[in-house]
N, C-alpha and C positions, 0 to 999 in steps of 0.2 A: 112416021116411024122414027126418023132421026130426031125429031123434037121430043118424043117420048123418052128416048134413051138419055138425052141431055137432062131432061127433067128428073129422071130417076137418079142420075149421078149427082145432080145438085142436092137432092134430098139426102143422099148418103153423106155428102160432104158436110151439109149442115148438121146432121146428126153427129158426125165425128167431131165437129167443132164444139157442139153443145156438150158432149160427153167426154171432153178432154180433161184428164186429171191434172191438177195444178198443185205444186208444192209451195206452201205459204211460208213456212219457217222451219229451219233446222236448229234445234236447241241442243248443242253439244258444248260442254265446258271446255275451254282451252287449257285449263289447268285443274288438276285434282291431286288430293293428298293420298299418299300410300297408307293403306289400312282403312281408308274411308270409302265413300260411295260416290257414284256419279249417275245422274239422271239424264238419259238421252231422249230427247223429244223430237218428233217429226209431225208437224202440223200440215195437213193437206186438205184440198177441196176436190171432191170427185166430180163436181159440176154435173150431176145427174147420172153419172156412171155408177156402176156397182164395184165395190172393192173386191179385188181378187186376192192380193197379198201385200204384206209389209215385211220387208226383209232388211236385216242389219248385217253389215260386213265390217270386219277389222282387217286392215291391210289386204283387202281383196278376198277374204275368206268368211263365208257366212257363219254367224254364231247364233242368230235368232230369226225366227220366222213366225208371222201371224197370218192365218188363213181362216176367215170367218166361217167358211163352209167346209172346212176340212174335218177329218175324224178327230184330230187333235188341233184345237185352234192355235195353241202356242207350242213351239218346238225350240229347243236350244241345242247347240252343238258345242262340244268341248273344244276350247281353244286356249292356248297358253296365256295366262294373265287375265282371262275373261270369265267371270262368274256372274250368271244372270239369276236374279231373284224372280221366279215366274209368278209368285203371288202378287208382286208389285209391278208387273209388266202387262202391257195390252197392245192395242193397235197403234196408239199414238205416243207411248212412253215405254222405255226399257230401263230397268234398274240394275246397275252393276254394283256388286259389293266386293269387299275384301280386295281392294285395288292393290296392285304391286307395280314394281318398275316395269315388268313385262306388259302391264296394261296400257302403256303408252303406245300410240299408233294412230293410224288414219281410220276414222269411223265414217261409214257410208250408210245412208238411209235410202231405200228404194221402194217406191210405191207403184203398184200396178193395178189397172182397172180390169174389169171382167172381159171375157170373150165377147165378140170376136176380135176387137181391136187390141186388147191387152196394152192399152196406153200406159206407158211407164215414165215416171220422172224420178230423179235422184239428186242428192247433194251430199257433200262430205266435209269433214273437219277433223283436224288433228288434235289429240289430247296429250298433254305433257303431264307426267306424274312426278310429284315432288315428295321428298322425305322431309317432313317438318321437324324442327327441334323439339326435344322432350322438355318443355319448360321455357321460361323466359330468359332474358339476358341476366348475367351476374356481374356486379361491380365489386372490384377489390381495390384496396389501397387508400380509400377515402377516410378522412377524419370528419368529425362532426363540427369542428370549429377551425377556422382559418383566420389569421390576422392579416392585415394589409402588409404586403411584401412577402408573405409565405408563398411557397411553390406548391401548387396542387398537382399531384401526380396520381393517376388512377388508371385501371384497365377495365374494359368491358368485354366480356366473353359470351359467345352464344354457343349452345350445345351443338352437337353434330347434326348436319343437315345436308340435303342435296337438292338443289344447288346450295352453295354457301349463302348464309344470311348476310344482308347488307346492314352494317352497323353505322349509327350516327350519334354523335355527342351533341347535346344541347345544354346551354347555360341560360337560365331564365327564359326557356322556351325559344331560344334563338340558336341557329346552327353555329357550332364552334368554328373559329378561323382555322383554315387548313394548316397554318403554321404551328398550331397547338396540338396537332394530331400526330400520333406515332403508330406506324403499321399501315395496313393490317397484317397480322401474322396468321398463317394457316397451319393446321395440324390435322392429320388423318385420325379420325375417331374410330373407336372399336365398337361403340354402341350408339346408334345402329351401325352395322358394318358398311364400309364404302361411303362414309359420310365425312364431312369436313367441319372442324371447329374453327371459328374465327375469333380473333382478339384485336381490339382497337384501343390504343393508348391515348391518354389525355395528359398534357403537360403545359401548364401556364402559371404565370405569377399573378397572385390575387391583387387586384387594384380596387380602389374605392368604388368605381363604377359597377363592379360585379355584385355589390350588395344593394338590394332594394328593400327599404324599410328594415334594414338590419339582417336580412336573410338572403341566401343565394340558393337557387334550385339547380342541381346538376342531374341531368337525365341522359339515359342511353336507350336508343330505340333499335330494335332488331326487326328486319322486314324481309319477307320473301313474297313479293307481289305475285298474284293478288290474294293469296291464301292466308298469309300469316303476318301479324304485326304485334309485337309485345314490347313493353318498355319497363324500365326500372328507374326510379327517381329517388333522390335524397335531398332533404332540406338542410343546408349548412348555415351556421351562424358565426358572427364575429364575437371573439371573447370579450366579455364585459369586465374590464379591469377593476372598476369600483365594486362591482358585485362580488368578484372573486376575492378581493381584499377584505371586504366585510365578512364574507363567509369564513375566511381563514382566521380572522381575529375572533370571531364568535366561537370558533371551535377550540381556541387556545385559552385555557383557564390558568392565568398567572397567579391567582390567589392574592392575599394581602401582602403589601410591601413590607419587608422586615425592617425593624428599627435600626439594626446595624448588621454588619457582616461578620461579627465575631462568632466563633464556634461556641456551642453551649458549654463544653467542658472547660474551655479557656475562660469563659465568663464566670463559672463557678469557682475556678482557681483564683481569679482576681478578687472575687468577693471574700474568699477565705483569707487571702493575704491582707486585704483592707481591714477585715475584722481583727486580725492578729495585731496589726500596727495600731489600731484604735485602742485595743486592750493595753498595749505597751505604752501608748501615750497617756492613757488614764492612770497607769501605774506610776509613770514619771511625774504626772501632775499631782498625785496624792503624796508622793514622797518628797516633793520639792520643798514644802514648808519645813520639814525636819532638817533638810540640808541647809536651809537659808536662815531660819529664825531661831534655832536652838542655841542657847548660850552655854558654853562649857563650864563645868563646875570649877569653883576656885580651888587652886592648889594650896594646901595647908602647910606645905613644906616651905622651908626657908629659902629654897632655891628660887630664883626669879625665872619667870617664864621666858621662853625664847621667842620674842616677837617675830623675828625673821622667819622661823619655821612655820609659825601659825599663819602668817600671811600667805606664805607659799602654798600651804595646804588648802586654804580657802580659795585662793586663786585657781588652783588645779581643779577643785570640785566645780567651781563656777564655769571654767572653760569646758570641762567634760559635759556638764549639763547643757551648755549652749550648743556644743557640737552635736549632742544627741537630738536636741530640738530641731536644729537646722537639717540634720540628716533625715529625721522623721518627716519634716515638712516637704523636703525634696522628693522622698519616696512616695508620699501621699499624692503629690501633684503628678508624678509620673504615672502612677497607677490609676488615678482618677481621670 
């Protein structure tokens, strides 16, 4: 009798061991984005037992239940920040949509076997909700060309988020020296509400080593791990002095080089004066034989000529002619 009782208890113990429910994996994201979705997974092994229910809790309050033999297999309960999509939920997965900051909390999966043991296993994990930036980082203050010795000064700003984004400057894909950074500076954003904008400055002198094959890449990365990482990059170049000079010269049309720098009206006046003096010279040249070769008619009177007066008159005319020729020559030389 005593042996039969021990055998019966051993059989029950073996059945309980065989039919023990085992939780294999709890799949709950540690981080999720506001406005997005989250898939909650609960993988279990009944080990021969029958499933009685799968229940989900947030901060100790039930919001979803699955009972395969119930009148309604799936039930949801209204809780702040928790919206269940029943069409995409079952015994091993629950889909949460329209996540909010209130959706953050401790989520627990509880799996129970059928009567009479109602063996139950459970596990839980916390979800943190992030408000991600609306867009990528923005760089201001950069030029497209920097010469050696120029100072590069720029700012990188990330739109409002919660928590704040982590900004990083990279030059040629290498993290920038801490001594070249300014900030970060924080500012409360209005859109979305209760978020923070962050700005990180960059300030350094451009050296020859910053250029690789004539170009330099400047990049800013914005990260909210593990949900968000965006970057903005610019390719900068060194000014090409020879190319710039050639371009400037080709754009300037100097035209033909002038023969002289005299104004056109002055030139016409000069030509008129020269022509006038040439006419005067021709007139003097034509009248010169009459003044020098004509012999005066003999005087039939008895009075003798006055040689002294005649010589004086001839000398006066010769002197006047010589003076005119010299003056004309000087004026022509000055004008020409």
